[in-house]
C-alpha positions as CSV (number, residue, x, y, z in Angstrom):
1,M,-50.0,51.1,13.9
2,S,-52.7,51.1,16.6
3,Y,-51.9,50.7,20.2
4,T,-53.6,50.5,23.6
5,V,-52.7,51.7,27.0
6,R,-52.8,49.6,30.2
7,H,-51.8,50.4,33.8
8,V,-50.0,48.3,36.3
9,R,-51.2,49.0,39.8
10,F,-49.6,48.3,43.2
11,D,-52.4,47.6,45.7
12,G,-50.3,46.4,48.6
13,P,-49.2,45.3,51.1
14,A,-48.2,48.9,51.8
15,A,-45.6,47.7,54.3
16,L,-43.4,46.7,51.3
17,G,-42.8,50.4,50.5
18,E,-41.5,51.1,47.0
19,L,-41.3,48.2,44.6
20,A,-39.3,47.9,41.4
21,V,-41.3,45.9,38.8
22,A,-40.0,44.5,35.5
23,L,-42.5,43.0,33.2
24,K,-42.2,40.3,30.5
25,I,-45.0,39.1,28.2
26,R,-45.5,35.3,28.4
27,D,-46.6,33.2,25.5
28,D,-49.8,31.3,25.5
29,F,-47.7,28.2,26.3
30,D,-44.0,27.3,26.5
31,R,-42.8,26.3,23.0
32,S,-39.1,26.0,24.1
33,R,-39.3,22.2,24.5
34,L,-41.2,21.6,21.2
35,P,-39.1,19.4,18.8
36,H,-37.7,20.9,15.7
37,L,-39.1,19.1,12.7
38,A,-37.7,19.5,9.2
39,G,-39.5,22.2,7.3
40,T,-40.9,23.9,10.4
41,P,-39.7,27.1,12.2
42,T,-36.5,26.7,14.2
43,P,-36.6,27.2,18.0
44,E,-34.9,30.6,17.4
45,E,-37.6,31.7,15.0
46,R,-40.4,30.6,17.4
47,E,-38.7,32.5,20.2
48,Q,-39.0,35.7,18.1
49,V,-42.8,35.5,18.1
50,I,-45.0,36.8,20.9
51,W,-47.7,34.1,21.0
52,G,-50.5,36.1,22.4
53,P,-52.7,39.1,21.7
54,Y,-50.4,42.0,22.6
55,R,-46.8,43.0,23.0
56,F,-45.3,46.1,24.6
57,R,-44.9,48.8,22.1
58,P,-41.2,48.4,21.0
59,R,-38.9,51.2,22.2
60,V,-41.7,52.9,24.1
61,D,-41.4,52.8,27.9
62,D,-37.9,51.4,27.3
63,A,-39.5,48.1,25.9
64,D,-37.1,45.9,23.9
65,E,-37.1,45.7,20.1
66,L,-39.5,42.7,20.1
67,G,-41.9,44.2,22.7
68,R,-41.4,41.2,25.0
69,S,-40.2,43.1,28.1
70,V,-39.9,46.4,29.9
71,P,-37.2,47.1,32.4
72,A,-38.0,47.7,36.1
73,F,-39.9,50.8,37.1
74,P,-40.7,52.1,40.6
75,L,-44.2,51.7,42.2
76,L,-45.3,53.0,45.5
77,P,-48.4,51.6,47.3
78,G,-51.5,52.9,45.6
79,D,-49.6,54.1,42.5
80,R,-50.0,52.9,38.9
81,H,-47.7,52.9,35.9
82,R,-48.9,53.4,32.3
83,L,-47.6,51.1,29.5
84,A,-48.3,51.2,25.8
85,L,-49.2,47.9,24.1
86,A,-49.5,47.0,20.4
87,P,-51.0,44.0,18.7
88,S,-48.6,41.1,18.5
89,L,-47.2,40.3,15.0
90,R,-48.1,37.1,13.3
91,P,-45.1,35.0,12.3
92,S,-44.1,35.3,8.6
93,W,-44.6,31.5,8.1
94,Y,-48.2,31.5,9.4
95,P,-50.1,29.8,6.5
96,G,-53.1,30.7,4.4
97,D,-54.4,33.7,2.5
98,D,-56.4,34.8,5.5
99,R,-53.5,34.3,7.9
100,E,-53.7,37.8,9.4
101,Q,-57.3,37.5,10.3
102,R,-56.8,33.9,11.7
103,W,-53.9,35.2,13.8
104,R,-56.1,38.0,15.3
105,D,-59.1,35.6,15.8
106,E,-56.9,33.0,17.6
107,Y,-56.0,35.6,20.3
108,R,-59.2,37.8,20.2
109,T,-60.3,36.8,23.7
110,S,-57.0,35.6,25.2
111,P,-55.7,37.4,28.2
112,I,-52.4,39.3,28.2
113,R,-50.1,36.9,30.1
114,L,-47.2,38.5,32.1
115,W,-44.4,37.7,34.4
116,A,-43.6,40.4,37.0
117,E,-40.2,40.4,38.6
118,C,-40.4,42.4,41.8
119,T,-37.9,43.7,44.2
120,A,-38.3,45.7,47.4
121,P,-35.6,46.9,49.9
122,G,-35.1,44.3,52.6
123,H,-36.8,41.5,50.7
124,K,-35.7,38.7,48.4
125,P,-36.8,39.3,44.8
126,W,-39.9,37.4,43.7
127,R,-41.7,36.6,40.5
128,L,-45.5,36.7,39.9
129,A,-47.4,35.2,36.9
130,F,-50.7,36.9,36.0
131,A,-53.1,37.5,33.2
132,V,-54.9,40.7,32.3
133,P,-58.2,40.2,30.5
134,Q,-58.5,42.2,27.3
135,D,-61.8,43.8,28.4
136,G,-59.9,46.0,30.9
137,T,-61.0,44.2,34.1
138,W,-58.4,43.7,36.7
139,A,-55.7,41.0,36.7
140,L,-56.2,37.4,37.5
141,G,-53.3,36.1,39.7
142,G,-51.6,32.9,38.7
143,A,-53.4,32.4,35.4
């Protein structure tokens, strides 16, 4: 299986000191409130799919089995942390003979959407949403 490497960088403010950052891959949109119709995947089945271009490489960098999240790691101002990513897996129920190609095409230009749970000594924990373009340019906050 192919994989790619991306870095998470802490640019500042330096006054925060060392951060602990846990990352979770967000889906292209929240499917948790979609109704369950007869003959369609259950909410539990939908939850087991990463609806986007990449997942963390399972069991690498302590990523979970699905590749949805990595536990907190430390970052100092100016530091970066390397993470391995793998292409997301299409759901088994995705229809059509060309389903693998259509799955890849659907997310070919989509950003990698993330939640970052951050903690720093002396501060309340906070959560950031951001998107990393697949072309390697830097993150877009709040996307």
